[in-house]
gemmi code that builds the backbone of each chain (N, CA, C; Angstrom):
import gemmi

chains = {
    "A": [
        ("MET", (85.253, -94.483, -22.865), (83.881, -94.585, -23.395), (83.376, -96.011, -23.278)),
        ("LYS", (82.116, -96.127, -22.891), (81.517, -97.443, -22.693), (80.598, -97.704, -23.883)),
        ("TYR", (80.866, -98.770, -24.608), (80.108, -99.029, -25.828), (78.932, -99.971, -25.572)),
        ("SER", (78.037, -99.566, -24.691), (76.871, -100.422, -24.452), (75.613, -99.566, -24.376)),
        ("PRO", (74.508, -100.109, -24.911), (73.259, -99.350, -24.937), (72.635, -99.263, -23.551)),
        ("ILE", (71.773, -98.288, -23.359), (70.952, -98.183, -22.154), (69.567, -98.697, -22.529)),
        ("ASN", (69.183, -99.824, -21.920), (67.880, -100.416, -22.216), (66.873, -99.943, -21.164)),
        ("ILE", (65.899, -99.174, -21.601), (64.988, -98.506, -20.661), (64.203, -99.533, -19.839)),
        ("ASN", (63.649, -100.562, -20.475), (62.878, -101.549, -19.702), (63.754, -102.363, -18.759)),
        ("GLU", (64.971, -102.638, -19.186), (65.878, -103.373, -18.302), (66.189, -102.528, -17.059)),
        ("LYS", (66.318, -101.229, -17.237), (66.544, -100.342, -16.085), (65.331, -100.354, -15.143)),
        ("PHE", (64.115, -100.375, -15.723), (62.913, -100.435, -14.878), (62.870, -101.723, -14.053)),
        ("SER", (63.425, -102.810, -14.600), (63.348, -104.103, -13.893), (64.189, -104.104, -12.623)),
        ("LYS", (64.999, -103.076, -12.439), (65.900, -103.058, -11.282), (65.316, -102.429, -10.026)),
        ("PHE", (64.109, -101.917, -10.108), (63.507, -101.343, -8.896), (61.984, -101.391, -8.994)),
        ("ASP", (61.341, -101.392, -7.823), (59.886, -101.438, -7.765), (59.279, -100.184, -7.147)),
        ("ALA", (60.074, -99.425, -6.404), (59.548, -98.287, -5.650), (58.896, -97.266, -6.579)),
        ("GLN", (57.791, -96.703, -6.091), (57.098, -95.671, -6.859), (57.511, -94.276, -6.379)),
        ("TRP", (57.411, -93.314, -7.283), (57.707, -91.900, -6.996), (59.173, -91.678, -6.627)),
        ("GLN", (60.055, -92.569, -7.097), (61.486, -92.428, -6.812), (62.237, -92.388, -8.141)),
        ("PRO", (62.412, -91.208, -8.720), (63.086, -91.126, -10.023), (64.525, -91.639, -9.942)),
        ("LYS", (64.919, -92.393, -10.967), (66.279, -92.916, -11.051), (66.911, -92.400, -12.335)),
        ("VAL", (68.120, -91.909, -12.232), (68.823, -91.389, -13.408), (69.368, -92.557, -14.226)),
        ("ILE", (69.140, -92.533, -15.545), (69.717, -93.573, -16.394), (70.755, -93.014, -17.370)),
        ("SER", (70.762, -91.703, -17.591), (71.815, -91.136, -18.435), (71.868, -89.621, -18.299)),
        ("GLU", (73.000, -89.084, -18.695), (73.211, -87.638, -18.664), (73.654, -87.144, -20.024)),
        ("MET", (73.124, -85.996, -20.438), (73.527, -85.337, -21.685), (73.827, -83.893, -21.337)),
        ("ASN", (75.059, -83.459, -21.518), (75.457, -82.116, -21.079), (75.044, -81.960, -19.604)),
        ("ASP", (74.291, -80.928, -19.259), (73.864, -80.780, -17.859), (72.413, -81.220, -17.656)),
        ("TYR", (71.937, -82.092, -18.526), (70.576, -82.630, -18.411), (70.618, -84.103, -18.012)),
        ("GLN", (69.538, -84.554, -17.390), (69.444, -85.965, -17.025), (68.164, -86.593, -17.578)),
        ("PHE", (68.265, -87.875, -17.915), (67.120, -88.715, -18.260), (66.850, -89.591, -17.046)),
        ("LYS", (65.624, -89.505, -16.530), (65.277, -90.247, -15.320), (64.060, -91.113, -15.617)),
        ("ILE", (64.001, -92.291, -15.016), (62.803, -93.108, -15.131), (62.150, -93.218, -13.764)),
        ("VAL", (60.833, -93.374, -13.770), (60.105, -93.410, -12.504), (58.808, -94.211, -12.680)),
        ("ARG", (58.478, -94.978, -11.653), (57.174, -95.641, -11.582), (56.275, -94.769, -10.707)),
        ("ILE", (55.064, -94.528, -11.151), (54.151, -93.743, -10.317), (52.788, -94.416, -10.263)),
        ("LYS", (52.110, -94.232, -9.162), (50.704, -94.643, -9.041), (50.054, -93.763, -7.984)),
        ("GLY", (48.898, -93.206, -8.331), (48.196, -92.337, -7.403), (48.368, -90.880, -7.791)),
        ("GLU", (48.154, -90.028, -6.804), (48.199, -88.577, -7.045), (49.467, -87.995, -6.446)),
        ("PHE", (50.166, -87.226, -7.220), (51.358, -86.542, -6.726), (50.924, -85.214, -6.089)),
        ("VAL", (51.886, -84.406, -5.674), (51.557, -83.100, -5.104), (51.582, -82.025, -6.197)),
        ("TRP", (50.770, -81.028, -6.030), (50.834, -79.870, -6.916), (52.176, -79.168, -6.705)),
        ("HIS", (52.836, -78.837, -7.800), (54.125, -78.145, -7.680), (54.479, -77.528, -9.029)),
        ("ASP", (55.501, -76.698, -9.017), (56.039, -76.231, -10.290), (57.548, -76.158, -10.186)),
        ("HIS", (58.177, -76.002, -11.364), (59.630, -75.828, -11.428), (59.872, -74.438, -12.011)),
        ("PRO", (60.208, -73.477, -11.144), (60.240, -72.071, -11.605), (61.339, -71.783, -12.627)),
        ("ASP", (62.347, -72.666, -12.725), (63.497, -72.345, -13.579), (63.615, -73.184, -14.837)),
        ("THR", (62.719, -74.140, -15.034), (62.920, -75.013, -16.186), (61.634, -75.676, -16.664)),
        ("ASP", (61.590, -75.928, -17.971), (60.588, -76.838, -18.529), (60.904, -78.260, -18.046)),
        ("GLU", (59.940, -79.151, -18.198), (60.139, -80.544, -17.780), (59.425, -81.446, -18.786)),
        ("VAL", (60.158, -82.440, -19.302), (59.565, -83.347, -20.292), (59.108, -84.645, -19.640)),
        ("PHE", (57.889, -85.059, -19.965), (57.334, -86.349, -19.545), (57.155, -87.221, -20.792)),
        ("ILE", (57.676, -88.444, -20.750), (57.460, -89.414, -21.826), (56.899, -90.680, -21.179)),
        ("VAL", (55.732, -91.137, -21.622), (55.161, -92.354, -21.028), (55.741, -93.578, -21.734)),
        ("ILE", (56.410, -94.418, -20.960), (57.003, -95.649, -21.481), (55.960, -96.764, -21.477)),
        ("GLU", (55.141, -96.823, -20.430), (54.064, -97.825, -20.383), (53.000, -97.369, -19.384)),
        ("GLY", (51.766, -97.275, -19.858), (50.682, -96.908, -18.956), (50.011, -95.618, -19.390)),
        ("THR", (49.325, -95.022, -18.429), (48.564, -93.794, -18.681), (48.857, -92.784, -17.579)),
        ("LEU", (49.140, -91.575, -17.981), (49.485, -90.496, -17.060), (48.569, -89.307, -17.313)),
        ("ASP", (47.950, -88.822, -16.252), (47.240, -87.540, -16.356), (48.128, -86.446, -15.803)),
        ("LEU", (48.318, -85.393, -16.572), (49.011, -84.209, -16.077), (47.945, -83.142, -15.864)),
        ("GLU", (47.648, -82.883, -14.608), (46.644, -81.872, -14.291), (47.313, -80.507, -14.161)),
        ("PHE", (46.656, -79.518, -14.721), (47.086, -78.125, -14.581), (45.945, -77.349, -13.944)),
        ("ARG", (46.208, -76.138, -13.514), (45.160, -75.361, -12.858), (44.016, -75.056, -13.814)),
        ("LYS", (44.312, -75.015, -15.112), (43.252, -74.670, -16.069), (43.087, -75.696, -17.179)),
        ("GLY", (43.515, -76.942, -16.935), (43.361, -77.940, -17.986), (44.012, -79.243, -17.598)),
        ("LYS", (43.957, -80.224, -18.485), (44.511, -81.547, -18.208), (44.987, -82.160, -19.507)),
        ("VAL", (46.074, -82.907, -19.451), (46.577, -83.658, -20.598), (46.673, -85.114, -20.184)),
        ("THR", (46.151, -86.019, -20.991), (46.295, -87.451, -20.724), (47.300, -88.031, -21.713)),
        ("LEU", (48.319, -88.682, -21.181), (49.373, -89.283, -22.010), (49.287, -90.797, -21.894)),
        ("ASN", (49.280, -91.462, -23.039), (49.371, -92.920, -23.068), (50.759, -93.346, -23.537)),
        ("THR", (50.989, -94.658, -23.557), (52.284, -95.202, -23.975), (52.749, -94.579, -25.295)),
        ("GLY", (53.984, -94.096, -25.324), (54.523, -93.520, -26.552), (54.160, -92.063, -26.764)),
        ("GLU", (53.608, -91.438, -25.729), (53.256, -90.021, -25.855), (54.100, -89.185, -24.888)),
        ("MET", (54.308, -87.935, -25.250), (55.117, -87.046, -24.420), (54.460, -85.674, -24.306)),
        ("TYR", (54.974, -84.902, -23.342), (54.457, -83.553, -23.127), (55.546, -82.726, -22.450)),
        ("VAL", (55.597, -81.452, -22.789), (56.551, -80.548, -22.161), (55.792, -79.628, -21.206)),
        ("VAL", (56.030, -79.788, -19.915), (55.415, -78.889, -18.930), (56.240, -77.613, -18.902)),
        ("PRO", (55.609, -76.464, -19.208), (56.384, -75.219, -19.274), (56.897, -74.805, -17.888)),
        ("LYS", (58.032, -74.171, -17.925), (58.622, -73.547, -16.734), (57.561, -72.770, -15.961)),
        ("GLY", (57.464, -73.029, -14.657), (56.576, -72.239, -13.814), (55.114, -72.656, -13.826)),
        ("ALA", (54.758, -73.640, -14.666), (53.340, -74.060, -14.728), (53.066, -75.060, -13.604)),
        ("GLU", (52.142, -74.722, -12.734), (51.768, -75.653, -11.665), (51.149, -76.900, -12.285)),
        ("HIS", (51.587, -78.052, -11.813), (51.055, -79.295, -12.372), (51.019, -80.372, -11.300)),
        ("ARG", (50.196, -81.397, -11.583), (50.095, -82.540, -10.683), (49.975, -83.813, -11.520)),
        ("PRO", (50.989, -84.678, -11.492), (50.881, -85.975, -12.170), (49.958, -86.906, -11.386)),
        ("VAL", (49.103, -87.611, -12.112), (48.168, -88.570, -11.514), (48.126, -89.822, -12.386)),
        ("ALA", (48.192, -90.995, -11.756), (48.084, -92.255, -12.509), (47.170, -93.197, -11.731)),
        ("LEU", (46.092, -93.639, -12.365), (45.154, -94.541, -11.677), (45.789, -95.914, -11.475)),
        ("GLU", (46.494, -96.404, -12.501), (47.264, -97.643, -12.393), (48.733, -97.284, -12.516)),
        ("GLU", (49.614, -98.204, -12.150), (51.039, -97.873, -12.219), (51.426, -97.464, -13.637)),
        ("CYS", (52.154, -96.381, -13.719), (52.629, -95.860, -15.001), (54.149, -95.760, -14.946)),
        ("LYS", (54.793, -96.225, -16.028), (56.249, -96.103, -16.128), (56.557, -94.944, -17.068)),
        ("MET", (57.312, -93.986, -16.582), (57.587, -92.839, -17.444), (59.042, -92.392, -17.366)),
        ("MET", (59.426, -91.594, -18.343), (60.777, -91.030, -18.375), (60.655, -89.515, -18.296)),
        ("LEU", (61.533, -88.910, -17.496), (61.593, -87.457, -17.358), (62.898, -86.965, -17.966)),
        ("VAL", (62.851, -85.804, -18.581), (64.072, -85.161, -19.053), (64.073, -83.748, -18.490)),
        ("GLU", (65.139, -83.406, -17.782), (65.220, -82.090, -17.146), (66.662, -81.828, -16.726)),
        ("PRO", (66.979, -80.575, -16.394), (68.354, -80.280, -15.982), (68.719, -81.038, -14.708)),
        ("LYS", (69.966, -81.406, -14.627), (70.498, -82.024, -13.411), (70.190, -81.114, -12.227)),
        ("GLY", (69.767, -81.704, -11.099), (69.526, -80.910, -9.899), (68.069, -80.612, -9.639)),
        ("VAL", (67.198, -80.862, -10.637), (65.770, -80.586, -10.428), (65.186, -81.642, -9.481)),
        ("VAL", (64.493, -81.171, -8.456), (63.890, -82.059, -7.459), (62.458, -82.377, -7.884)),
        ("ASN", (62.023, -83.610, -7.615), (60.736, -84.067, -8.166), (59.539, -83.225, -7.720)),
        ("THR", (59.580, -82.723, -6.492), (58.432, -81.936, -6.016), (58.620, -80.429, -6.218)),
        ("GLY", (59.683, -80.054, -6.919), (59.878, -78.642, -7.262), (59.843, -77.750, -6.041)),
        ("ASN", (58.960, -76.759, -6.069), (58.852, -75.779, -4.991), (58.032, -76.278, -3.804)),
        ("ALA", (57.459, -77.492, -3.891), (56.568, -78.000, -2.834), (57.256, -79.125, -2.070)),
        ("LYS", (57.671, -78.836, -0.870), (58.261, -79.892, -0.065), (57.136, -80.801, 0.427)),
        ("SER", (57.362, -82.102, 0.406), (56.319, -83.046, 0.819), (56.983, -84.363, 1.173)),
        ("ASN", (56.196, -85.296, 1.701), (56.771, -86.607, 1.994), (57.027, -87.401, 0.719)),
        ("LEU", (56.651, -86.853, -0.425), (56.975, -87.487, -1.698), (58.263, -86.930, -2.303)),
        ("THR", (58.874, -85.951, -1.649), (60.137, -85.418, -2.151), (61.189, -86.536, -2.117)),
        ("ALA", (61.731, -86.859, -3.282), (62.656, -87.990, -3.401), (64.097, -87.520, -3.356)),
        ("GLU", (64.973, -88.427, -2.949), (66.399, -88.149, -3.032), (66.737, -87.909, -4.500)),
        ("ASN", (67.586, -86.931, -4.734), (67.895, -86.556, -6.120), (69.191, -87.221, -6.584)),
        ("ASP", (69.336, -87.344, -7.916), (70.586, -87.821, -8.514), (70.932, -89.262, -8.094)),
        ("VAL", (69.905, -90.091, -7.970), (70.125, -91.519, -7.684), (70.107, -92.261, -9.020)),
        ("TRP", (71.183, -92.984, -9.306), (71.295, -93.702, -10.587), (70.832, -95.151, -10.455)),
        ("VAL", (70.392, -95.691, -11.551), (70.073, -97.116, -11.587), (70.750, -97.729, -12.808)),
    ],
    "B": [
        ("MET", (48.566, -72.105, -23.465), (49.041, -73.484, -23.304), (48.121, -74.447, -24.032)),
        ("LYS", (48.710, -75.410, -24.687), (47.939, -76.382, -25.473), (47.907, -77.689, -24.690)),
        ("TYR", (46.722, -78.147, -24.373), (46.597, -79.336, -23.520), (46.434, -80.598, -24.359)),
        ("SER", (47.426, -80.897, -25.191), (47.320, -82.135, -25.977), (48.672, -82.835, -26.014)),
        ("PRO", (48.628, -84.163, -25.970), (49.880, -84.928, -25.944), (50.560, -84.923, -27.310)),
        ("ILE", (51.851, -85.197, -27.313), (52.604, -85.413, -28.552), (52.766, -86.921, -28.698)),
        ("ASN", (52.137, -87.469, -29.739), (52.214, -88.916, -29.968), (53.327, -89.193, -30.975)),
        ("ILE", (54.354, -89.883, -30.519), (55.568, -90.048, -31.331), (55.275, -90.820, -32.616)),
        ("ASN", (54.538, -91.923, -32.536), (54.247, -92.693, -33.756), (53.340, -91.937, -34.710)),
        ("GLU", (52.436, -91.158, -34.163), (51.554, -90.368, -35.020), (52.371, -89.311, -35.778)),
        ("LYS", (53.390, -88.767, -35.119), (54.273, -87.806, -35.797), (55.057, -88.495, -36.918)),
        ("PHE", (55.516, -89.732, -36.662), (56.238, -90.472, -37.718), (55.349, -90.714, -38.940)),
        ("SER", (54.039, -90.873, -38.700), (53.142, -91.198, -39.822), (53.004, -90.028, -40.796)),
        ("LYS", (53.534, -88.864, -40.417), (53.338, -87.677, -41.260), (54.432, -87.463, -42.294)),
        ("PHE", (55.448, -88.326, -42.304), (56.494, -88.161, -43.329), (57.171, -89.507, -43.594)),
        ("ASP", (57.728, -89.632, -44.799), (58.419, -90.870, -45.183), (59.910, -90.653, -45.423)),
        ("ALA", (60.328, -89.407, -45.641), (61.712, -89.131, -46.035), (62.684, -89.619, -44.969)),
        ("GLN", (63.805, -90.159, -45.442), (64.853, -90.608, -44.526), (65.927, -89.532, -44.368)),
        ("TRP", (66.593, -89.566, -43.233), (67.700, -88.652, -42.913), (67.258, -87.198, -42.831)),
        ("GLN", (65.971, -86.978, -42.545), (65.447, -85.610, -42.442), (64.821, -85.431, -41.060)),
        ("PRO", (65.606, -85.031, -40.072), (65.056, -84.899, -38.721), (63.946, -83.854, -38.655)),
        ("LYS", (62.895, -84.187, -37.906), (61.762, -83.268, -37.723), (61.606, -83.006, -36.234)),
        ("VAL", (61.461, -81.749, -35.888), (61.297, -81.372, -34.487), (59.858, -81.670, -34.054)),
        ("ILE", (59.709, -82.321, -32.886), (58.352, -82.555, -32.367), (58.103, -81.804, -31.056)),
        ("SER", (59.160, -81.375, -30.383), (58.932, -80.562, -29.188), (60.211, -79.865, -28.751)),
        ("GLU", (60.027, -78.831, -27.938), (61.149, -78.063, -27.404), (61.052, -77.991, -25.896)),
        ("MET", (62.207, -78.141, -25.222), (62.285, -77.988, -23.761), (63.441, -77.044, -23.489)),
        ("ASN", (63.156, -75.885, -22.899), (64.198, -74.856, -22.730), (64.851, -74.621, -24.089)),
        ("ASP", (66.170, -74.735, -24.197), (66.815, -74.536, -25.502), (67.197, -75.858, -26.163)),
        ("TYR", (66.495, -76.908, -25.792), (66.729, -78.225, -26.396), (65.551, -78.625, -27.281)),
        ("GLN", (65.841, -79.504, -28.246), (64.771, -80.010, -29.102), (64.739, -81.530, -29.110)),
        ("PHE", (63.527, -82.079, -29.248), (63.299, -83.498, -29.486), (62.954, -83.632, -30.964)),
        ("LYS", (63.754, -84.452, -31.673), (63.565, -84.606, -33.117), (63.365, -86.080, -33.424)),
        ("ILE", (62.529, -86.381, -34.404), (62.401, -87.760, -34.853), (62.924, -87.856, -36.275)),
        ("VAL", (63.446, -89.037, -36.614), (64.045, -89.211, -37.935), (63.965, -90.681, -38.340)),
        ("ARG", (63.706, -90.892, -39.618), (63.798, -92.230, -40.220), (65.159, -92.324, -40.889)),
        ("ILE", (65.871, -93.418, -40.665), (67.153, -93.579, -41.343), (67.258, -94.978, -41.933)),
        ("LYS", (68.010, -95.092, -43.014), (68.366, -96.393, -43.583), (69.649, -96.225, -44.359)),
        ("GLY", (70.605, -97.088, -44.102), (71.888, -97.012, -44.790), (72.956, -96.424, -43.883)),
        ("GLU", (73.996, -95.905, -44.512), (75.139, -95.380, -43.757), (75.139, -93.865, -43.806)),
        ("PHE", (75.285, -93.252, -42.673), (75.389, -91.802, -42.609), (76.859, -91.404, -42.799)),
        ("VAL", (77.157, -90.134, -42.665), (78.544, -89.680, -42.791), (79.196, -89.621, -41.399)),
        ("TRP", (80.485, -89.871, -41.370), (81.237, -89.662, -40.133), (81.218, -88.177, -39.795)),
        ("HIS", (80.930, -87.886, -38.524), (80.922, -86.482, -38.095), (80.977, -86.428, -36.579)),
        ("ASP", (81.164, -85.229, -36.068), (81.018, -85.055, -34.621), (80.351, -83.717, -34.356)),
        ("HIS", (79.925, -83.550, -33.095), (79.351, -82.277, -32.656), (80.278, -81.734, -31.577)),
        ("PRO", (81.118, -80.771, -31.939), (82.178, -80.341, -31.014), (81.667, -79.673, -29.747)),
        ("ASP", (80.415, -79.197, -29.748), (79.938, -78.402, -28.606), (78.886, -79.086, -27.742)),
        ("THR", (78.486, -80.295, -28.112), (77.380, -80.893, -27.337), (77.355, -82.413, -27.424)),
        ("ASP", (76.885, -83.037, -26.337), (76.480, -84.434, -26.375), (75.227, -84.540, -27.257)),
        ("GLU", (74.902, -85.783, -27.646), (73.716, -86.001, -28.491), (73.082, -87.332, -28.069)),
        ("VAL", (71.784, -87.286, -27.806), (71.084, -88.500, -27.362), (70.353, -89.156, -28.530)),
        ("PHE", (70.539, -90.476, -28.654), (69.804, -91.303, -29.620), (68.880, -92.250, -28.857)),
        ("ILE", (67.610, -92.271, -29.212), (66.657, -93.231, -28.634), (65.997, -93.964, -29.801)),
        ("VAL", (66.087, -95.301, -29.814), (65.477, -96.047, -30.911), (64.007, -96.304, -30.597)),
        ("ILE", (63.140, -95.778, -31.452), (61.691, -95.960, -31.295), (61.266, -97.284, -31.934)),
        ("GLU", (61.850, -97.612, -33.073), (61.545, -98.897, -33.714), (62.661, -99.253, -34.685)),
        ("GLY", (63.245, -100.426, -34.497), (64.278, -100.873, -35.414), (65.603, -101.082, -34.706)),
        ("THR", (66.651, -101.092, -35.522), (67.997, -101.332, -35.008), (68.949, -100.293, -35.586)),
        ("LEU", (69.749, -99.720, -34.714), (70.693, -98.669, -35.088), (72.088, -99.064, -34.623)),
        ("ASP", (73.038, -99.020, -35.537), (74.439, -99.147, -35.137), (75.042, -97.755, -35.054)),
        ("LEU", (75.658, -97.459, -33.942), (76.439, -96.231, -33.818), (77.900, -96.634, -33.854)),
        ("GLU", (78.548, -96.312, -34.959), (79.965, -96.655, -35.098), (80.818, -95.510, -34.569)),
        ("PHE", (81.853, -95.875, -33.840), (82.848, -94.911, -33.383), (84.197, -95.351, -33.932)),
        ("ARG", (85.186, -94.478, -33.807), (86.498, -94.825, -34.359), (87.105, -96.022, -33.649)),
        ("LYS", (86.724, -96.223, -32.393), (87.305, -97.328, -31.631), (86.273, -98.264, -31.027)),
        ("GLY", (85.077, -98.314, -31.598), (84.072, -99.205, -31.038), (82.740, -99.029, -31.727)),
        ("LYS", (81.751, -99.785, -31.270), (80.422, -99.745, -31.891), (79.376, -100.066, -30.833)),
        ("VAL", (78.241, -99.402, -30.932), (77.111, -99.709, -30.050), (75.922, -100.042, -30.928)),
        ("THR", (75.237, -101.142, -30.641), (74.015, -101.484, -31.361), (72.824, -101.227, -30.460)),
        ("LEU", (71.891, -100.416, -30.956), (70.685, -100.075, -30.193), (69.473, -100.706, -30.858)),
        ("ASN", (68.668, -101.389, -30.061), (67.386, -101.902, -30.543), (66.244, -101.060, -29.973)),
        ("THR", (65.031, -101.387, -30.372), (63.834, -100.661, -29.906), (63.850, -100.512, -28.381)),
        ("GLY", (63.654, -99.278, -27.918), (63.607, -99.039, -26.474), (64.969, -98.856, -25.839)),
        ("GLU", (65.992, -98.699, -26.668), (67.328, -98.474, -26.124), (67.829, -97.090, -26.514)),
        ("MET", (68.704, -96.540, -25.684), (69.235, -95.204, -25.928), (70.734, -95.162, -25.684)),
        ("TYR", (71.355, -94.092, -26.171), (72.795, -93.915, -25.990), (73.099, -92.420, -26.060)),
        ("VAL", (74.086, -91.998, -25.288), (74.519, -90.606, -25.322), (75.874, -90.541, -26.022)),
        ("VAL", (75.908, -89.936, -27.194), (77.180, -89.741, -27.897), (77.862, -88.530, -27.282)),
        ("PRO", (79.065, -88.731, -26.717), (79.727, -87.607, -26.051), (80.129, -86.512, -27.035)),
        ("LYS", (80.111, -85.312, -26.531), (80.607, -84.137, -27.266), (81.946, -84.451, -27.909)),
        ("GLY", (82.063, -84.147, -29.197), (83.350, -84.293, -29.867), (83.702, -85.697, -30.317)),
        ("ALA", (82.865, -86.679, -30.004), (83.183, -88.066, -30.412), (82.727, -88.289, -31.853)),
        ("GLU", (83.668, -88.632, -32.718), (83.291, -88.923, -34.100), (82.404, -90.154, -34.131)),
        ("HIS", (81.314, -90.077, -34.882), (80.409, -91.221, -34.936), (79.746, -91.288, -36.301)),
        ("ARG", (79.237, -92.494, -36.595), (78.506, -92.709, -37.842), (77.312, -93.632, -37.573)),
        ("PRO", (76.097, -93.097, -37.694), (74.909, -93.946, -37.571), (74.735, -94.810, -38.829)),
        ("VAL", (74.398, -96.068, -38.609), (74.177, -97.020, -39.705), (72.947, -97.865, -39.368)),
        ("ALA", (72.065, -98.038, -40.364), (70.895, -98.905, -40.157), (70.704, -99.764, -41.399)),
        ("LEU", (70.734, -101.081, -41.228), (70.579, -101.985, -42.381), (69.153, -101.922, -42.921)),
        ("GLU", (68.180, -101.875, -41.994), (66.771, -101.688, -42.369), (66.330, -100.347, -41.812)),
        ("GLU", (65.202, -99.838, -42.297), (64.775, -98.536, -41.795), (64.616, -98.559, -40.274)),
        ("CYS", (65.152, -97.545, -39.644), (65.083, -97.400, -38.199), (64.434, -96.052, -37.889)),
        ("LYS", (63.503, -96.080, -36.916), (62.866, -94.843, -36.467), (63.484, -94.464, -35.124)),
        ("MET", (64.039, -93.275, -35.061), (64.674, -92.887, -33.799), (64.338, -91.460, -33.409)),
        ("MET", (64.616, -91.174, -32.132), (64.419, -89.821, -31.615), (65.776, -89.295, -31.153)),
        ("LEU", (66.046, -88.028, -31.470), (67.267, -87.353, -31.055), (66.906, -86.271, -30.041)),
        ("VAL", (67.775, -86.080, -29.076), (67.624, -84.961, -28.152), (68.933, -84.194, -28.146)),
        ("GLU", (68.854, -82.909, -28.433), (70.072, -82.095, -28.523), (69.682, -80.621, -28.496)),
        ("PRO", (70.657, -79.752, -28.258), (70.329, -78.320, -28.228), (69.793, -77.841, -29.579)),
        ("LYS", (68.889, -76.903, -29.521), (68.376, -76.253, -30.729), (69.550, -75.740, -31.552)),
        ("GLY", (69.499, -75.923, -32.864), (70.548, -75.383, -33.720), (71.576, -76.406, -34.158)),
        ("VAL", (71.567, -77.586, -33.546), (72.545, -78.607, -33.943), (72.147, -79.175, -35.308)),
        ("VAL", (73.113, -79.203, -36.222), (72.875, -79.703, -37.569), (73.216, -81.191, -37.611)),
        ("ASN", (72.449, -81.968, -38.400), (72.578, -83.426, -38.344), (73.970, -83.930, -38.706)),
        ("THR", (74.644, -83.256, -39.635), (75.965, -83.737, -40.035), (77.099, -83.046, -39.273)),
        ("GLY", (76.755, -82.266, -38.246), (77.774, -81.661, -37.388), (78.810, -80.898, -38.183)),
        ("ASN", (80.072, -81.275, -38.001), (81.183, -80.590, -38.648), (81.413, -81.048, -40.083)),
        ("ALA", (80.659, -82.026, -40.563), (80.888, -82.598, -41.893), (79.780, -82.201, -42.838)),
        ("LYS", (80.063, -81.297, -43.733), (79.043, -80.932, -44.715), (78.956, -82.058, -45.742)),
        ("SER", (77.724, -82.388, -46.143), (77.534, -83.489, -47.084), (76.189, -83.323, -47.747)),
        ("ASN", (75.915, -84.171, -48.756), (74.590, -84.093, -49.374), (73.510, -84.643, -48.446)),
        ("LEU", (73.920, -85.163, -47.275), (72.945, -85.604, -46.273), (72.652, -84.517, -45.236)),
        ("THR", (73.314, -83.378, -45.350), (73.039, -82.277, -44.421), (71.592, -81.825, -44.624)),
        ("ALA", (70.806, -81.903, -43.566), (69.371, -81.611, -43.673), (69.083, -80.192, -43.231)),
        ("GLU", (67.977, -79.674, -43.731), (67.493, -78.393, -43.246), (67.199, -78.542, -41.756)),
        ("ASN", (67.566, -77.528, -40.999), (67.426, -77.617, -39.546), (66.126, -76.950, -39.088)),
        ("ASP", (65.650, -77.356, -37.905), (64.513, -76.714, -37.251), (63.228, -76.832, -38.071)),
        ("VAL", (63.043, -77.994, -38.710), (61.796, -78.264, -39.426), (60.880, -79.051, -38.501)),
        ("TRP", (59.690, -78.538, -38.269), (58.744, -79.185, -37.350), (57.781, -80.086, -38.086)),
        ("VAL", (57.293, -81.084, -37.371), (56.241, -81.926, -37.935), (55.126, -82.022, -36.899)),
    ],
}
model = gemmi.Model(1)
for chain_id, residues in chains.items():
    chain = gemmi.Chain(chain_id)
    for i, (resn, *xyz) in enumerate(residues, 1):
        res = gemmi.Residue()
        res.name, res.seqid = resn, gemmi.SeqId(i, " ")
        for name, pos in zip(("N", "CA", "C"), xyz):
            atom = gemmi.Atom()
            atom.name, atom.element = name, gemmi.Element(name[0])
            atom.pos, atom.b_iso = gemmi.Position(*pos), 0.0
            res.add_atom(atom)
        chain.add_residue(res)
    model.add_chain(chain)
structure = gemmi.Structure()
structure.add_model(model)
structure.setup_entities()
């Protein structure tokens, strides 16, 4: 056992790339990932799981086919399993995702934004 | 579907009691709970699951039988399944827990600090 904390901002300081989720910890078969985003992502869904978004710094719009949620620093949202969504950030937003190990960022939509999975920082 | 964010600090403003975890969201069969703590908790473990601690504000010591981790604001730690631990906070600490639905705060150790489970705020 390693007796040291995981500092979320210190982990963010280790990379600059956007739309590239990095795993910072695992709990059972779930992972906590951090990611920098700016711009519009692709519409996609995750047919097998809910997905948690927590904004660490910035503003995130989660667009849905029939609505929108805006998250600011310190706010979170659970995207339900199977709900089509599109993350959008006008300025760079730092956020944390919580989801089962193996979930790919673009879900059912392959795109040039599909990131390598299970990359740790 | 409800298109509104969950604001973690706003949820904290709704209660003052310490050692009483409140559920703020659910993802699949997992829950996100917030709790105010001050003082020493009881030694316990959760034989069936890891448990995530995220410090929202303050300082948390997680004591183990063979070590200790100190978490400050913005830091997290995953307590492994079955690891005996004792949370301690000299001053009030606001933290978030992530764990499967149904996990009781005192795990295998019944005590007067055992809180009612699955209480939402």
